[in-house]
C-alpha positions in Angstrom: 112.1 72.7 98.2 108.7 73.5 99.2 107.0 75.4 96.7 106.5 79.4 98.2 106.3 83.1 96.6 106.4 85.9 98.5 105.1 89.1 97.6 103.8 92.8 98.6 107.6 94.3 99.1 107.9 97.5 98.2 109.5 101.2 98.8 107.9 103.7 101.0 108.5 106.5 103.5 109.6 105.7 107.2 106.4 105.4 109.0 103.9 104.0 106.4 102.5 100.7 106.0 103.0 97.5 103.7 101.7 93.8 104.3 103.8 91.0 102.9 102.0 87.5 101.5 103.7 84.0 101.7 102.1 81.5 99.6 103.2 78.4 100.6 102.5 74.4 99.8 100.0 73.0 101.7 101.7 70.6 103.7 103.4 73.5 105.4 100.2 74.4 107.0 101.6 71.2 109.4 104.2 73.1 110.9 105.6 76.7 112.4 106.1 78.8 110.1 108.2 82.5 110.4 109.3 85.6 108.6 113.2 86.5 108.2 114.8 88.9 106.8 118.0 89.7 105.4 119.9 93.1 104.4 122.9 93.0 102.3 126.2 91.6 104.0 124.0 90.7 107.3 123.3 86.8 108.0 119.8 86.3 107.7 117.7 87.1 111.0 114.4 85.8 112.0 111.7 88.7 112.8 108.6 86.4 113.3 107.1 83.6 113.6 103.6 81.5 114.3 102.7 78.0 115.8 100.6 75.6 113.7 97.6 76.4 115.2 98.2 80.3 114.9 97.7 80.8 118.7 101.3 81.3 119.1 103.3 83.5 117.8 106.8 85.3 118.4 108.4 88.7 117.7 111.7 90.0 117.3 112.8 92.6 119.7 112.7 94.9 116.9 110.0 94.9 115.2 107.8 93.7 118.4 104.9 96.2 119.1 105.0 97.5 114.8 104.4 94.1 113.1 101.6 91.0 113.2 102.0 87.7 111.6 99.2 85.6 110.9 98.2 82.5 108.6 95.4 80.9 107.1 95.9 77.1 106.6 92.5 76.1 104.6 94.3 79.3 101.9 98.1 77.9 102.5 99.0 81.6 103.4 101.1 83.2 105.7 101.0 87.2 106.7 103.1 89.6 107.8 102.0 93.3 109.1 104.3 95.8 109.2 104.0 99.2 110.1 105.5 102.6 111.7 107.9 101.1 109.5 110.9 102.6 109.5 114.7 102.5 107.4 116.5 99.9 109.6 113.9 97.8 108.3 115.5 97.5 104.7 116.1 94.4 103.9 115.3 91.0 101.5 111.9 89.5 103.6 111.4 85.5 103.0 109.0 83.2 104.9 110.7 80.1 106.0 108.7 77.1 107.4 110.4 74.8 110.3 111.7 72.0 109.2 109.4 69.1 111.7 107.9 71.8 114.1 104.2 72.8 114.6 105.6 75.2 117.5 107.9 78.0 117.7 110.4 76.4 120.0 113.8 77.6 117.5 112.2 80.4 115.4 115.5 81.9 115.9 117.2 80.1 114.4 117.3 79.8 110.3 119.0 76.5 110.3 115.8 74.4 111.6 113.7 76.6 108.6 113.3 75.7 104.7 113.0 78.5 102.6 111.6 78.3 98.8 111.1 81.0 97.9 113.5 84.3 96.3 111.9 87.1 98.9 110.6 90.1 98.5 112.0 93.8 99.2 111.2 96.1 101.2 113.0 99.7 101.1 112.1 102.6 103.7 113.0 105.4 103.4 113.8 108.3 106.2 
């Protein structure tokens, strides 16, 4: 499994912000990267993706306009800025790498991503 470690989660009030970080293996700099989340009893949901170069990003409708994904390949880092959080954002958040693609053409399907971290918990109260 790739070496990744998510961090930055926490418990916040609705309307507040968090910034998630993901330290990733160097080889993942050549792949599209995504953020996913999973609430208890639910399937893992793709919420954002960024291409290898960073020029292209994708967002789930539920987070569009509130979340922003970025990456720093030199530092092997992936970020997710989350603003205006709502209780529905409560979940465990994971970062993942597409197994082979540099672009986000299949980002909505976690099956094509590899994960290695334990996730970081985000809890939003109203």
